[in-house]
C-alpha positions in Angstrom: 83.5 101.7 69.8 83.6 102.9 73.5 83.9 99.3 74.6 86.7 98.6 72.0 88.6 101.6 73.3 88.3 100.5 76.9 89.6 97.0 76.0 92.4 98.5 73.9 93.5 100.8 76.8 93.1 98.3 79.6 93.9 94.9 78.0 95.1 94.7 74.4 97.7 97.4 74.1 99.3 96.9 77.5 99.6 93.1 77.0 101.2 93.5 73.6 103.7 96.0 75.1 104.4 93.7 78.1 105.2 90.7 75.8 107.5 92.8 73.5 105.1 93.1 70.6 104.4 95.8 68.1 101.0 96.8 66.8 101.3 97.4 63.1 97.8 98.3 62.1 94.1 98.5 63.2 91.5 97.4 60.7 88.0 98.1 61.9 87.6 96.0 65.1 90.7 94.0 64.2 94.4 94.5 65.0 97.7 93.1 63.6 100.6 92.7 66.0 104.1 91.3 65.4 106.4 89.6 68.0 110.1 88.7 67.9 109.2 85.4 69.7 106.5 82.9 69.0 106.3 82.0 72.7 105.8 85.7 73.6 103.0 85.9 70.9 101.1 82.9 72.3 101.5 84.0 75.9 100.3 87.4 74.9 97.2 85.9 73.2 96.4 83.8 76.3 96.8 86.9 78.6 94.5 89.0 76.3 91.8 86.4 76.4 92.0 85.9 80.1 92.0 89.6 80.9 89.2 90.2 78.4 87.0 87.6 80.2 87.6 89.4 83.5 86.8 92.7 81.9 83.6 91.2 80.4 82.5 90.0 83.8 81.9 93.6 84.8 79.8 94.3 81.6 76.1 93.8 81.1 75.2 90.5 79.4 74.7 91.1 75.7 77.1 94.0 75.6 80.3 92.1 76.0 83.2 92.2 73.5 85.4 89.1 72.9 88.2 88.4 70.5 89.1 85.7 68.1 92.9 85.5 67.8 95.0 83.7 65.2 98.8 83.2 65.7 101.1 82.2 62.9 104.9 81.9 62.4 106.1 82.8 59.0 107.9 85.1 56.6 106.7 88.7 56.4 107.5 91.8 54.4 107.9 95.1 56.3 107.5 98.4 54.4 107.4 101.5 56.6 104.5 101.3 58.9 102.9 98.3 57.1 103.6 94.5 57.2 102.3 91.9 54.9 103.1 88.6 53.2 102.2 84.9 53.6 102.8 84.9 57.4 100.2 87.7 57.8 97.7 86.1 55.4 97.7 82.7 57.3 97.4 84.5 60.7 94.3 86.3 59.4 92.8 83.0 58.2 93.5 81.4 61.5 91.8 84.3 63.3 88.6 83.6 61.3 88.8 79.9 62.3 89.2 80.6 66.0 86.1 80.3 68.3 84.7 83.3 70.1 87.1 84.1 72.9 89.5 81.5 71.5 92.9 81.2 69.9 93.8 79.3 66.8 97.5 78.6 66.0 99.2 77.0 63.0 101.0 73.6 63.2 104.4 75.4 63.1 103.4 77.5 66.1 102.2 74.4 68.0 105.4 72.5 67.3 107.5 75.5 68.4 105.8 76.1 71.8 104.7 72.6 72.8 106.0 72.0 76.3 107.3 75.6 76.6 104.0 77.4 77.2 101.4 76.4 79.8 98.6 75.7 77.4 96.6 72.8 76.0 95.9 72.1 72.3 92.9 70.7 70.4 93.4 69.5 66.8 91.1 71.5 64.5 92.2 69.6 61.4 93.2 71.0 58.0 91.3 73.9 56.4 91.5 75.2 52.8 91.6 79.0 53.2 91.4 81.9 50.9 94.6 83.1 49.1 96.6 80.1 50.2 97.3 77.1 48.0 98.0 74.5 50.7 95.6 73.5 53.5 96.3 75.1 56.9 96.5 72.7 59.8 95.0 74.6 62.8 95.0 73.9 66.5 92.9 75.5 69.2 95.1 76.7 72.1 93.8 77.5 75.6 95.4 78.0 79.0 96.2 74.8 80.9 93.5 74.2 83.5 94.7 74.2 87.1 93.5 71.5 89.5 90.2 72.3 91.2 90.4 73.6 94.8 88.6 70.5 96.0 91.1 68.2 94.2 94.0 70.3 95.5 92.7 70.0 99.1 92.5 66.2 98.9 95.6 65.6 96.8 98.3 63.8 98.8 101.3 65.9 99.6 104.3 65.6 101.9 104.9 69.3 101.8 105.1 71.2 105.1 103.1 74.4 105.4 103.5 77.3 107.8 101.5 80.3 109.0 103.7 83.1 110.3 101.6 85.1 112.8 102.3 88.8 113.1 105.2 89.3 115.6 104.1 91.2 118.7 105.5 94.7 119.2 107.1 94.6 122.7 108.8 98.0 122.5 106.3 99.7 124.7 105.7 102.2 121.9 102.8 101.8 119.5 104.7 103.8 116.9 107.2 101.0 116.7 104.5 98.7 115.2 105.8 99.3 111.7 109.1 97.6 112.6 107.6 94.4 114.1 105.2 94.2 111.1 108.2 94.7 108.7 110.1 91.8 110.4 107.1 89.6 110.0 106.6 90.4 106.3 110.3 89.7 105.6 110.2 86.3 107.3 107.1 85.4 105.3 108.9 86.5 102.1 112.0 84.6 103.0 110.1 81.4 103.8 108.1 81.7 100.6 111.4 81.2 98.6 111.7 77.6 100.0 110.2 75.3 97.4 109.5 72.5 99.9 107.4 74.8 102.2 104.0 76.2 101.7 103.5 79.6 103.4 100.2 81.2 104.3 99.7 84.6 102.6 100.5 87.7 104.5 97.0 89.2 104.4 95.5 85.9 105.7 98.1 85.7 108.6 97.6 89.3 109.6 93.9 88.8 110.2 95.0 87.4 113.6 97.1 90.4 114.6 96.5 91.5 118.2 94.2 88.6 118.9 94.5 85.8 121.4 94.8 82.7 119.2 94.4 79.0 119.6 97.3 77.7 117.5 95.8 74.2 116.7 92.6 75.8 115.7 94.4 78.3 113.4 96.4 75.5 111.9 93.2 73.5 111.1 91.5 76.6 109.7 94.4 77.4 107.4 95.5 73.8 106.7 98.9 74.6 108.1 101.2 71.9 109.5 103.1 74.5 111.6 102.6 78.0 113.1 105.4 80.5 113.8 104.8 83.2 116.4 107.1 85.6 118.1 107.8 89.1 119.4 110.1 92.1 118.6 111.5 94.6 121.1 113.5 97.5 119.6 115.3 99.9 121.8 118.0 102.3 120.6 120.5 100.4 118.6 119.5 97.0 120.0 116.8 94.5 119.0 115.5 91.4 120.8 113.5 88.9 118.8 111.9 85.7 120.2 110.4 83.1 117.9 108.8 79.7 118.4 107.7 77.1 115.9 104.7 75.2 116.9 103.3 71.9 115.7 99.8 72.6 114.3 98.3 69.3 115.4 99.7 69.0 118.9 100.4 72.6 119.9 103.9 71.5 121.1 107.0 73.6 120.5 109.2 72.2 117.7 111.8 74.9 118.0 112.2 78.2 120.0 114.9 80.8 120.3 115.6 84.3 121.6 118.0 86.6 119.9 119.6 89.8 121.4 121.6 91.7 118.7 122.7 95.1 117.5 120.2 96.6 115.1 122.9 96.4 112.4 122.6 92.6 112.5 118.9 92.5 111.7 119.3 91.0 108.2 121.7 88.2 109.4 119.2 87.6 112.2 116.3 87.2 109.8 118.4 84.7 107.8 119.2 82.7 110.9 115.5 82.5 111.8 114.5 81.3 108.3 117.3 78.7 108.2 116.5 77.5 111.7 112.9 76.9 110.7 114.0 75.0 107.6 116.3 72.9 109.7 113.7 72.2 112.4 111.3 71.0 109.7 114.1 68.8 108.3 113.8 70.4 104.9 116.5 70.8 102.3 117.4 74.4 101.4 118.6 74.5 97.8 121.7 76.7 97.1 119.7 79.1 94.9 117.0 79.4 97.6 119.6 80.2 100.2 121.0 82.9 97.9 117.5 84.3 97.3 116.8 84.5 101.0 120.1 86.4 101.6 119.4 88.7 98.6 117.9 91.9 100.0 117.2 95.4 98.7 119.7 96.8 101.2 122.3 95.7 103.7 122.0 98.9 105.8 119.8 98.6 108.8 119.2 102.3 109.1 118.0 102.6 105.4 115.8 99.6 106.0 114.2 101.2 109.1 113.6 104.5 107.2 111.8 102.6 104.4 109.6 100.8 106.9 108.7 104.1 108.6 108.0 105.7 105.2 105.7 102.8 104.2 103.8 103.2 107.5 103.5 106.9 106.9 102.0 106.2 103.4 99.6 103.6 104.8 98.2 105.5 107.7 97.6 108.9 106.1 95.5 110.7 103.5 96.6 110.2 99.9 96.6 113.9 99.2 98.0 115.1 102.5 101.1 117.3 101.5 102.8 116.9 104.9 102.5 113.2 104.7 104.0 113.1 101.3 106.8 115.5 102.2 107.6 113.2 105.1 107.7 110.1 102.8 110.1 112.0 100.4 112.4 113.1 103.2 112.6 109.6 104.8 113.2 107.9 101.4 115.7 110.5 100.3 117.7 109.9 103.5 117.5 106.1 102.9 118.9 106.6 99.4 121.7 108.9 100.7 122.7 106.1 103.1 122.3 103.4 100.4 122.1 104.8 96.8 121.3 101.3 95.5 118.1 100.9 97.5 115.6 100.5 94.7 112.5 100.2 97.0 113.4 103.5 98.7 113.7 105.2 95.3 110.3 103.9 94.2 108.5 105.1 97.3 110.2 108.5 97.1 108.9 108.7 93.5 105.4 108.0 94.7 105.6 110.9 97.2 107.0 113.2 94.6 104.3 112.2 92.1 101.5 113.0 94.6 103.0 116.3 95.6 103.3 117.5 92.0 99.9 116.2 90.9 97.8 117.4 93.8 99.7 120.2 95.5 101.4 121.8 92.5 104.9 120.7 93.6 107.7 121.3 91.2 110.3 118.9 89.7 109.6 115.9 87.5 106.9 114.4 89.5 109.0 111.4 90.6 109.9 110.1 87.1 113.7 110.3 87.7 113.4 108.4 91.0 111.1 105.8 89.4 113.6 105.3 86.5 116.4 105.0 89.0 114.5 102.3 90.9 113.9 100.4 87.7 117.6 100.8 86.6 118.6 99.2 90.0 115.9 96.5 89.8 113.9 96.1 86.6 111.6 93.5 88.3 110.6 95.8 91.2 106.8 95.8 90.9 106.4 98.9 93.0 108.6 100.9 90.6 106.5 99.9 87.6 103.4 100.8 89.6 104.5 104.3 90.5 105.8 104.9 86.9 102.3 103.9 85.8 100.7 106.7 88.0 103.3 109.2 86.8 102.6 108.4 83.1 98.8 108.6 83.8 99.2 112.0 85.3 101.0 113.1 82.1 98.1 111.8 79.9 100.1 108.8 78.6 97.3 106.3 79.3 98.4 103.4 77.1 101.9 103.4 78.5 100.5 103.7 82.1 98.3 100.7 81.4 101.3 98.7 80.3 103.3 99.6 83.4 100.5 98.7 85.9 99.9 95.4 84.1 103.6 94.6 84.4 103.5 95.6 88.1 100.5 93.3 88.8 102.2 90.5 86.9 105.4 90.8 88.9 103.8 91.0 92.3 100.0 90.8 92.6 100.3 90.7 96.4 102.1 94.0 96.7 100.3 96.7 98.7 101.6 99.6 96.7 100.9 97.9 93.4 97.2 97.2 94.3 96.7 100.7 95.6 98.2 102.2 92.4 96.0 99.9 90.2 93.0 101.0 92.2 93.7 104.7 91.7 94.2 104.3 87.9 90.9 102.4 87.7 89.1 105.0 89.8 90.3 107.8 87.6 88.7 106.1 84.6 85.5 105.5 86.7 86.0 101.8 86.5 84.6 101.3 89.9 84.4 97.5 89.8 88.1 97.2 89.1 88.9 99.8 91.7 86.9 97.9 94.3 88.9 94.7 93.5 92.3 96.4 94.0 91.3 98.5 97.0 89.9 95.5 98.7 93.2 93.7 98.2 95.1 96.8 99.5 92.9 96.9 102.5 93.6 93.3 103.3 97.3 93.8 102.9 97.8 96.7 105.3 95.6 96.6 108.4 96.0 100.3 109.3 95.2 101.6 105.9 92.0 103.4 106.4 92.2 105.4 103.2 91.7 102.3 100.9 88.8 101.2 103.0 87.2 104.6 102.8 87.7 104.7 99.0 85.7 101.4 98.9 82.9 103.4 100.6 83.0 105.9 97.7 82.9 103.2 95.1 80.1 101.1 96.6 78.1 104.3 97.2 78.6 105.3 93.5 77.3 101.8 92.5 74.3 102.0 94.8 75.4 99.1 96.9 74.5 100.4 100.4 75.0 97.2 102.4 78.6 96.9 101.1 79.2 100.6 101.7 78.0 100.2 105.3 80.3 97.2 105.8 83.4 99.0 104.6 82.4 102.1 106.5 82.6 100.1 109.8 86.0 98.8 108.8 87.2 102.3 108.1 85.9 103.6 111.4 87.6 100.8 113.3 90.9 101.5 111.5 90.7 105.2 112.0 90.1 104.8 115.7 93.2 102.5 116.0 95.3 105.2 114.3 93.9 107.9 116.5 94.8 105.8 119.6 98.5 106.1 118.4 98.2 109.7 117.2 95.4 111.8 118.7 96.1 114.7 116.2 96.0 112.7 113.0 93.8 115.0 111.0 93.5 112.5 108.1 92.0 109.9 110.5 89.6 112.4 111.9 88.5 113.4 108.4 87.8 109.9 107.4 85.9 109.2 110.6 83.7 112.1 109.7 82.9 110.6 106.3 82.1 107.1 107.6 80.0 108.4 110.5 77.9 110.2 108.0 77.6 107.0 105.9 76.5 105.2 109.1 73.8 107.8 109.7 75.4 109.5 112.7 75.1 113.1 111.5 75.6 114.8 114.9 78.8 112.9 115.6 79.9 113.7 112.0 79.6 117.4 112.5 81.3 117.2 115.9 84.3 115.3 114.4 84.5 117.7 111.4 84.7 120.7 113.7 87.3 119.0 115.8 89.4 118.1 112.8 89.2 121.7 111.4 90.6 123.0 114.7 93.4 120.5 114.7 94.4 120.8 111.0 92.8 124.0 109.7 95.0 124.3 106.6 94.5 120.8 105.3 92.7 121.4 102.0 92.4 117.7 101.2 90.6 117.2 104.5 88.2 120.0 103.7 87.6 118.5 100.2 86.6 115.2 101.9 84.2 117.1 104.2 82.6 118.7 101.1 82.1 115.2 99.7 80.5 114.2 102.9 78.1 117.1 103.0 77.1 116.6 99.3 76.7 112.8 99.3 75.7 111.8 102.8 74.3 114.9 104.6 72.5 116.4 101.5 73.9 119.8 102.3 74.9 121.1 98.8 75.3 124.7 99.9 77.7 123.7 102.7 79.7 121.5 100.2 79.9 124.4 97.7 81.2 126.8 100.4 83.9 124.3 101.4 84.9 123.7 97.8 85.2 127.4 96.8 88.5 128.2 98.4 89.9 124.8 97.5 89.2 125.0 93.8 90.6 128.5 93.7 94.1 127.4 94.4 94.7 123.6 93.8 96.6 122.3 90.7 95.2 120.7 87.6 95.2 117.1 88.8 93.1 118.0 91.8 90.6 119.9 89.7 90.4 116.9 87.3 89.8 114.6 90.2 86.9 116.8 91.4 85.4 116.6 87.9 85.1 112.8 88.0 84.7 112.1 91.8 81.3 110.4 92.3 81.0 111.9 95.8 80.4 115.3 94.1 77.7 114.1 91.7 75.1 115.7 93.9 76.5 119.2 93.2 77.8 118.6 89.7 74.9 120.3 88.0 74.8 123.2 90.4 75.6 126.5 88.5 78.0 127.5 91.3 80.0 124.3 91.0 80.0 124.6 87.2 81.3 128.2 87.5 84.0 127.2 90.1 85.3 124.5 87.8 85.3 126.9 84.8 87.1 129.5 86.9 89.7 126.9 88.1 90.4 125.8 84.5 90.7 129.4 83.3 93.2 130.1 86.2 95.2 127.0 85.3 95.3 127.9 81.6 96.6 131.4 82.5 99.2 129.9 84.9 100.3 127.5 82.1 100.5 130.3 79.6 
């Protein structure tokens, strides 16, 4: 029953919602759902089976749950909350004919979707079934198989491919790194819209950031025909961008240009660079591709700059740091004042507001209005669906939250904000394998994000995988040190360094860094909480952890208390009578405040 509930919450219900279906009834371990479109019904069935297999991979062999699914198209009778009739009866019989983990469809379904859904069919023949006079002709449906990686690597293709290396920040100010990174990301996104051009993923390209590179070697390694590199210098209201396109085989320049423009011209400049690359490669840019490249979330350079700065603030701080989230909200609010139609700024503002209300007891709606505004402006904005998922989860609406995060992942599985949101939702359910997958992705997508890397330490430690915990601890340490090189008083970075030093067995350096961080940022309750986790899990100092937790739990809001109740880093003190009493006192305080 527990496993069925997990599957319902994480797979079945969200997928039905995403594909526009309605669950009419649950019968034991079965379910009946109706769709307005037969294509949507089959795509939903394929998605459920695929997601269930991924979920099963984390289960112990012999304890897995799999579905048989039957899909039929036919007349039904709806009475109140029930649905029945011949269409339902045949679907039920098809379900019993399906293989374990398989999908059986009727001939009418197969005829309706053939060529419209990416799936393959196998004729199962005709079957005489209960309560049906005529034989039912059934077909097994499965997702169409993609070509194997080996076949794809050897398949002949005249398609050019390009790796866009991170543009170097030449502004003389490390804090301007967010801007050069943003320019690089936008060029990667623009070139990805050209159907005749293959583009190396951002997280792969950014592995080479700040490194001296051998272009032909990188091209061979990534199987790229060309490499783009460049630099950005921003000063006041001016920006200078240099870019050079290099042949991956010979290392020779195919095209190079330097641009000196007003900052207000940044979008036109990005368009020029993308079109110049397409022209240099002698590719044809289709009219709809040109429109897609020129379509941006905002045309205002100041609003764009504020959003890039807010994203960097989110990536290089502590998730629960109130000052960081207040800064994100201020930056995004200003961006939306400049451009009220900037959906991405509304979505990121919603994220900051959600964290402030959930973990610092901030007022307001927790970002729901801002998230809905972002979706009204752009219903396909993955980041808006992701933050709405977190808001719904905080309000206890788990099924709706699962549907929103599933939609976000479907819209943009490469989004940093989406993967980080998915990781948090998985972590809150103590689904550590899923959380690891999403935090690993987030870590690869944002090279200064030490928080995601440190959450991997927590997950691997909870699973007892010490080698993996040590590996991500070293990554966290390296990233924190880079952030401190830019901001010596970054309390969040110091706090995370303290945690990973303890993981790495350097207890004296851990205590030294903790003392330093407490002097720099004495009122940061979130940092103190992390120190308590360090003492409990890694330094085996339960009394010290309890003393650090006492003033925190006496004032933090409900979401923070609930987090402490499930955090595996506090498992060492969970049975301590003092900790139990502190949680009870906190819950009594919250109940009184609510009353």
